[in-house]
N, C-alpha and C positions, 0 to 999 in steps of 0.2 A: 808278399807285397801284392797289391792289386795290379793287373796288367790289362784289364778291360773294363768298360763302363759297367756300372751296376754291381761292382765288387767293392767291398769296404774292408778296412782294417779297424777293429773296434778296441775300445778300452777293455783291459782284462777284467774289470769289475762286472761286465755283462756276463762273463762265464762264471765268475764266482758267485754272483747274486742270483742270476736267472738261469744258469746252466746252458748258455748259448755255446755251441760248439762250432768248429770249422765246418763250413759247408752249409750251415743253417741259413734259411732265408728269412729276412726281416722285411716287414711291410711298414712303410713310412706312414706316420700319422698325418691325416689330412690329405693323403695322396694315394693313388692306386699303384704307385710304383713299389717294386720289391728289389731288395739288394741282397747280395750273397756275402756272408762272412768268410774271408779268405785268410785272416790273420788277426792276431792280437798284439797290443802294445800296452805299456804301463804308463801310469801318471798322465793319461790323456783325458782330462776332465775340464769342463767349463763350469766354474763354481763347484757343484757336487754332481753335475750330470755328466754321464759318460760321452765321449766324442767318437764319431765315426769319420775316418779319413777315406776319401774316394777321389775320383777324377773330377776335373772342373766341369765337364759336360754333365756328368751324373748329378753333381750338386745343383747345377742350373736347372736341370729337369725337376728335381725335387723342390727346389726353392721357387722357381718361377713357372714351372710347367714345361712341357716339351715345346721346343722352338724350331722353327724352320732351319734347314741347313744353310739358307741363304743369310740368315742373321748372324751377326758377329758374336752374339752372346752378351752376357752381362757379368762383368767382373769388378768387384769393388776394391780388391787388394791383390798385390803380388808380393810373394815372399822370396827374397833373394838370399840364398845361404852360401853360395860359392864365390860371391864377389865382395870386394871391400865396401863397407857401408859409405865410406867417404868418397868413393868413385862413382856413385850413383848420381846421375844428373836428371833433373825433371824439366821437361819441355812444356809443361802446362801449369799455369799458376793455380789451378784448382786441385792439383795433386799435392800430397804431403808425404814426406819420408820419415819413418820412425825406426829406430832400432827395436829389436824384439822386446827389450826391457821397457822402452818408452811406450810402445804400443800396448803392452799389458797394463801399464799404469793408466792408459787412457780409456780402458774399458769401464763403462758406467758402473758405478757403485763399487768398483774393486778397491780403490784407495780408501774410501770410507769404511769398507768392511775390514780392510787390513789394519787401519788405524784404530778402529773401535776394539778389535780383539787384541791388537798389540798393547793398547793401554790397559786393558783388563788383565792380560797376562803379566805386563810389567808390574802393575800394582800388587798382584798376587805374589810375585817373586819377592818384591821388596818387603811386603808385610811378613812373609814366611821367613825371610832372612833376619829381619829385626826380632821376630819372636824367637828364633833359635839363638840369637846373640843375647837376648835378655835372659832366656832360660839358662844359658851357660853361665851368665853372671850370677844369677840367683843361686844356682847349684853350687857355685864356688863359695859364695858368701855364707851359705848355710854351713860350710865346713870350717868357719872361723875358729871355733874352739879346737878343732884338730890341728889347724895351722899354728894356733898359739902354743899347743903342746909341742909341736915339731920345733918352733923357735926356741922354746925353753930348753929343748935337748941340744941346742947349738946348731941346728940346721939353718943355713943361711937363707935369707929372703930370696936371693937370686936363684938358688937351687929349687926352692919351692915354686917360684914363678915359672922357671923353665918346665918343671914337671907339669904344672897346671896347663901351660900352653900346649905342651906335647900331648898330654892326655886328651885335651879338647880337640886338637887336630885329629887324633886317631878316632875318637868318638864320632866326630862329625863326618870324617871320611867313610867310616863304616856305615853310619846311618844313611848318608847320602847315596853311598854305593848300593845299599840294599834297595833304596827307593828307586835308583836308576835301573837296577835289574828288574824290579817289578814293573816299571814303566815300559821298558823294552819288551818284557814278556807279555804284557797285557796287549801290546800292539799286534802280536802274532795271533792272538785269539779273538780280536775284534772282528765282527762280521764286515762284509764288503760294504754294507749300507752306511757304515760310520765313516765320515770323512776325516781320516787321520793319516798324517804322514810324519815319519820320524826324521828330524833334522839333527844330524850328529853335532854340528857346530852349535846350534841352539842349546842342545842338552849339555854339551861341555861348558858353555858359558854359565848356565844356570848352576850346574854342579860347582864350578869354581866360586860363584858368588855366594852360595850357601856355606861352603866351607870357610870362605874368607870372612863372612859376618860372624860365624861361630868363633873363629880365632880372635876377631876383634872384640867380641864379648869377653873372652878370656883375658885379653890385654887390660880391659877396664877392671877386670877382677884382680889383676896384679896390683893395681893401685890400692885396692881395699886390703889386699894381704899385706902390703908394705906398711900400712897404718895399724895393723893388729898389735896390740900390747899383750904379750904372753901372760902377764899376771891377770889382766882383765878377762882374757879369753878362757883361762883355766878356772877362774873364780865364777 
């Protein structure tokens, strides 16, 4: 961690992408000031740009230029982590208090970007799930002659239906599992310049939805199986 002015903790992407190491000195753009990297942290980005953490006085020098010691400095926000958010009182009507989650949502363009990509990803998931369900339905219907022969042999419709659903579940689980492994594996080989983050909960929800839609497609197939006439299917 930094203990003095002009020391910074940088996002790890600076090391992975540009080869910045501990002790390296960085020159700030638009300023003559230089800062020394004394540590790295993960997931510290604003949009896709890496963030540097430093002292308040160093930030003010970089942002506003060096100020006299007699000045109080310029601070636009204070982050309180060790106190209860509900216990914070404001003595100035020009001040506003936000939780960290609320503050992130107030960042200009953040919600618009999240909603845009969220809708795109959501529609892609729904389309993929529907395609998988339809594929399972068509795959089952194409075997109507086989199911007709099985019925002619005395095999019950309930047994055939259970087999179709079970096989569909196994096929969907294996297929989605392979896709999940490839997705996680790809994340390890992506360069640091690619803004990608693995969300376990998000992947788990997508995995469950794809398997669910595949099984639902199989249930629609069961209705078609129940209507199959053995004589027509064989003929």
